[in-house]
N, C-alpha and C positions, 0 to 999 in steps of 0.2 A: 622646311620653311614654307613651301607652297601650301601644304595642308594647314599650317598654322594661320597663314594670311587668309585662306579660304574660310576657315572657321570664324575668324574675326569678322569677316564680311557677313556671314550668316548670323552671327550674334548681333551685329549692328542692325541688321534688318529686323530681327525679332524684337530688339529693344525699341526700335522706332514704332513697330506695330502695336506695342503695349504701352508706349509712353515712358519707358524706363531710361534713366540717364546712364548710358554706357560707361561714363567715366567713374561711376561708383562701383564698377566690377573689376576685380583684379584679374589680369590676363597672365596666367602662369604657364611656365614651360620648364621642362626638365632637360638639361643638357648633359650628355655623357662626357666626362672629363677624359681627354686623351693625355695620359701621363707622359707620353713621349713627344707630345707636340702642343705645348701651351698656347702657341700662336693660333693653331687651329681651333682650340677650345675657345680662346678669346674671340676669334672671328665669328664662330657659331653663336656665342652669347650675344655679341654686338649685333649680329643680324636679327636676332629675335627682339632685342631692345629697339632697334630701328623699326621693326615691324609692329611694335606696340606692346611688347611684353612688359608687365609691371611687377611681376614676381618671378624670380629666377631660382631654380634649384640646380645646383651642381651635383650631378650623380657620380658618386665614387664607387668603383667596383673593386672587390677583393681580387688579388692581394693589394693592400694599400701601401704605396711607397712611404718610406720614412718621412715624416714632416709634411705630408701632402696638404693638409689644411692650411698650415702657415705659409707654404709656398704659394698656394692659390691666392691667399689673402694679400701676399706681397707682390706676386708676379702677374696675376690675371685681373683680379677685381679692380685695382686702381686704373687699369687701362680701358675699362668699360665707360663709354660716354653715354650718359642718360639724359 
């Protein structure tokens, strides 16, 4: 999270220096899904959203649990406040 917020600050400075509207840039982050702790995954994602992330990628690692995409859509995504 610290690295992400630092990089947003650097990007903000560069945008100001060249007159670029930073709101036109997608701020993306990839979050590794913890299959055993959806609350931890949700908290990590929410932290990035709160820090300014506008594009989120939920990283799934093999082996994939049965129905993982549906479970994320039902149990994690609706809890994210944007």
